[in-house]
N, C-alpha and C positions, 0 to 999 in steps of 0.2 A: 598068587592067592585068586580065589575066583572062589567069588560072592554066588554062584551060582545054587546052590547047597548052601545056603546063609538061610536058616531060620526066619520069617514074619518078612523075607522078601518077594517080591511080587516078581515071580513071571513074566507074566502078561498082561495085558490092559495101559502099557505103560502110554506116554507120548514124548514124543519128538520137538520141545520147545527151541529147539537152538541148536545151527550148525556152525563148527565155529572152528577158521582155518589159522592154526597159530604161528604160520610160518609170514601173519599178515600183516602187516606196516614193520616188519624187520627188515634191515639191510642183507643185502645176499654174501655178506663174508660174515655174517651171525650164523652160529650155528639154530640148529632149530628147537622149541624146547617141546620135545613130543613131551606128553602125558601116557597112563598109563590106562587099559580102559580095567576099570572100579568092578566089571564080573566078571571077563574073561582071566585078567591079569594080563594083558599083550600089553608090551611094555613101549610102542613106538607108534602113538597114535596120532599123528601131526591132525585130520581133522577130527572132532573132539564132537559127538552128539550130546547135545545137554536132555538129561529123559527126566522126562516128571511122571508122578501116582497119584490117586488119589488118597491110597489106600498110605504111604510111605513118606515119612516127616520131607527128605532132603531129598534136590535135585540130586544125578550122577553124570557123573562121566562115561560117554562110552562109546565105541570106532562103532564102524560100520552095521558088523558082520551080528553082534551083539542088539544094537536098534533093530536087524529086522526081525531078531526071534521076540525083542520083547514088545515089538510091536504089529507083530505080523505082517507084515508092511514089508514084500521081498520088490518092492519098485522103487518107493520114495527115496527112502535113505544111500541107496547107490548115485539115485539121478540128484540128489542133494551135491551128493560130495564130489560127484564129475563136475556141476557148476563151480562149486566153490575149485576145481584143478582147474577148469579150461581161464577160469577171472585172472586163475595165479599167472597162467601161461601168458595172459593179452598181458596182465601187470609188468610183466618180465619183457615183451616184444614192445611195450608202449615206452620201459627205459629204456632199448637200444636207440631207439629213434633221439637224433642228436637235436636239439636246442641251439638256435643259430639269435645272435647278438643282430637288434639293431640299433647302433649305433647311433643315430638320427632320431627316435622315437623313447631309446631304453629301455626297449620291451626284449625278451627273449620269446621265440615263434618255435614250434616244432608242427611240421605234414607231419601227422597218421590219419592212415586211411584215408589218406585223400583230404581231411579236412584242417586245417592251422589253429591249431589253440596257443593264447600267448597268453603267457605271464609279464606280471610290472611290477614294477616293488614302486608304491606311492614314497607320494616328496616330506610324510610322516612318520615314513621309517616301514611301515609294513608291506605287506606283499600281496598282489591281486590274482585272481585266475579269470583270462575270458574265452567262452568258447559259446558259439553256437547262441549268441545271442545275452546269453549270460554276465554278470558280472560281477563275482565273487572276491566280496574282501574280507566276508568272515566265514569258519564252518567248524558245526558243531557249537555257536555261544563263542568263539575265542577270534580273536585277529592272527593272520598270518603270520609270524614273525620271522620265517628264512624263507631263501629260495628254496629249500631241499622240501621242507613242507609244505609248502606252492604247486612241488612237482607230483607228490604223493597227490597232492589234494586236485591235479587236472587229473589225472586220473581216473579220481573217484568221478570227478565232473563230466569228463569226457564218457566214462558208462552210463550216467546217467541223461545224458544230453544228445548222444550220439547217432543218427538215425544211416541207415546208407540210402544210396542213391535212389532204386525202387524204392523205399518208402518214403522220401521228399518225392517221387512225380506221383504218389497217391496219394498225398496230402494234396497237392498242386490242382488235380483234376478236380480231385472230392472240392475243394472253396470254388471251379470254374461258376463263375455268374450263370446261366445256360437262359 
């Protein structure tokens, strides 16, 4: 079903307000809940572009090609989708690295991209993630309730605070007193 010929539906002047990876947060054993493009009808859209237009009351969900046509931007929709693809691959690689349990401390740690990230259970039953000087016991306003949840959050924390060796060295030299 194509909406391109629908009367009253603008073809140009749309704005992409978000891009969503429908596979984010689902287990590799689960199937991906694909969307259907609301403009051209393509049925296997994993990366959904949420579109908004001042002359149309609703947001619509479309694929990358329709986003390019609707915005007139033939660079950024593909770039955003590639960033989500790369992030999904990084998440997959992150999960491949094994957690090692330290019985003396009661912590789980993994070395990923040369840096250690740690998960531990609190004495009150919650879980925490430790990385780059950050101690996270709550995420999005909620306590971390399981190891699996902590593992998923660990990836987000790593993505947010990870820096390369070059970035750390540049920061070190920027902060040196002369």
